[in-house]
C-alpha positions in Angstrom: -141.9 -144.9 43.2 -143.8 -147.9 43.8 -146.2 -147.1 39.8 -142.4 -146.8 38.8 -141.8 -150.1 40.1 -145.1 -152.1 38.3 -144.1 -150.2 35.4 -140.7 -152.4 35.0 -142.1 -155.4 36.4 -144.6 -155.4 33.1 -141.7 -154.0 31.0 -139.2 -157.2 32.5 -142.7 -159.7 32.3 -143.2 -159.2 28.7 -139.5 -159.4 27.5 -139.1 -162.8 29.3 -142.3 -164.0 28.0 -141.6 -162.4 24.2 -137.8 -164.0 24.3 -139.4 -167.4 25.5 -141.9 -167.8 23.0 -139.3 -166.7 20.4 -136.9 -169.7 21.4 -139.8 -171.5 21.3 -140.0 -172.5 24.7 -142.2 -173.7 27.3 -142.7 -171.3 31.0 -141.1 -175.0 32.1 -138.1 -175.0 29.7 -137.2 -171.5 30.9 -137.5 -172.5 34.6 -135.8 -175.8 34.0 -132.8 -173.3 31.7 -132.7 -170.8 34.4 -132.8 -172.9 37.7 -136.5 -171.7 38.8 -139.5 -173.4 39.8 -142.5 -173.7 36.8 -144.7 -172.0 38.5 -142.8 -168.8 39.5 -142.1 -168.0 35.3 -145.8 -167.5 35.0 -145.7 -165.5 38.0 -143.3 -163.4 36.5 -145.0 -163.1 33.0 -147.8 -162.4 34.8 -146.3 -159.4 36.3 -147.6 -161.4 40.0 -144.0 -160.9 41.4 -141.4 -159.0 42.1 -138.4 -160.1 40.4 -134.8 -160.0 42.5 -132.0 -158.8 40.5 -130.4 -162.3 40.8 -133.5 -163.9 39.4 -133.5 -161.2 36.5 -130.2 -162.3 36.1 -130.5 -166.2 35.9 -133.3 -165.5 33.5 -131.3 -163.7 30.8 -128.3 -166.1 31.4 -131.0 -168.9 30.6 -132.6 -166.7 27.5 -129.0 -165.7 26.1 -129.4 -162.1 26.6 -128.1 -159.2 28.6 -130.2 -158.7 31.5 -130.5 -155.1 31.3 -132.7 -155.9 27.9 -135.1 -157.0 29.9 -135.5 -154.3 31.6 -136.5 -151.7 28.2 -139.7 -151.4 26.4 -138.9 -152.8 23.6 -135.5 -153.6 23.7 -136.5 -157.9 23.4 -138.1 -158.8 19.5 -141.6 -159.2 19.8 -142.9 -163.7 19.6 -144.0 -165.0 16.2 -147.9 -165.1 16.4 -148.9 -168.5 17.9 -150.1 -171.0 15.5 
């Protein structure tokens, strides 16, 4: 069960980062929109911290996508390549 949590944490981390980059936002901008601290966003995107359902919902609301999409691998379109 613990291994599954790590997989979902990685999926959520990748989807949050991908969506944030697609919007052209910095981690600080996402943190501001979601009402979270910018260092927390970095920890989440690196999969270093557990993400509560409340914070998952706050991030999804800020990113304007359903929270469920953050937990499905490949559900979020890839971000454009960095220039």
